[in-house]
Structures are given as structure tokens and as C-alpha cells.
N, C-alpha and C positions, 0 to 999 in steps of 0.2 A: 432810224431805220426800221422798215416793218419786217418782222421775222416771218419765215415761211409758215404757212398754214399748220396748225397742230403743234406749233413751238410751245414748250413748257414755260410757265412763269418761273422767275427766280434769277440768279446771278449769271451773267454772261461774260466771258473773255471775247474780245473782238480784236482782230490782228490784221494787218496787211503785210504779205509775204511775197517772195518772188516765185515760190513754188508750192505745190499741193503737200509738201512734207513738213511745211512750217519753218524751213530753213531760210536764212536771209531776211530777218525780221526787219521790217521798215518802220512800223508802228504798232503799238499794243494799248489797250485801255480795257476796262470793265464797267458793267453798269447792270442794273436791276431792270428786267424786263417788266413793263407794265401794260395793261389792257384787259382784255376779257378773252374768254375761250375762243373766240373766232379771230382774234387780231392782238398779237402781242407786239410790242415796240420797245426799242431801246435807243437811248440817245448817247452818243460818246464823242469825245473830241480826240481826234487822231492828227498829229502834226506831220503833215506830208509835204511841207514847203521845200524841204531838200531832196525830194524825190524826183528822179527824172522820168519824162513822158514815156509810157510803155505799158505793157500787159502785167498785171499782177494778180493777186488773189485776195479776196477778203474772206476771213475765216470767222465763224462763231463757235463758240465751245461753252456748253451749259454746264454748270457747276456739278450736277449730279451725273450727268451722261459722260463727260470727258471725252466724248468722240467729237472731233473737229469737222465741221461742214465748211467746204469751200465754194466760192463763187467767183466767177471771173470779174475782174475790176480793171478798167482802163483808166490811166492817169494822163491827161492832156497837158 
């Protein structure tokens, strides 16, 4: 996945949850962002095979920031 503009390099936790509080965790993984100052990318494996179709949230958390950023995610 391509991280938002101005994202810092480093280790990220990536999760899929049912809400923006981080509760009801469906899947979680971590990876190190790679790229350059204009574009940071991470690649994670998330097992969502048992997830039901619906609206969820994808969150990213940088190791130094500890603030989670949530993005809408639709599983079909």
C-alpha cells in the first residue's frame, strides 16, 4: 500500500478493525516503509478470509508517532 503523502519512513503496524477505536480487530501485521521522501510504501499480509463482507477500517500506526490513522475499507 502507498502511505499518505509526508508519511515518515520506519516501522508501521497495519490493522483492519470494525471501528475507529481499534476495537474488534480482524487482522494485524507490521512492516517497514520503503521509498523516498515523496512516496513511502509498505507491504503486509492480512488474512481476511474469514471476514464477512461489509464496511471496516484500515489503520496505520507509525512506531514513533503511536497515533493511529484510520481509512474506510470495504470488504466484498
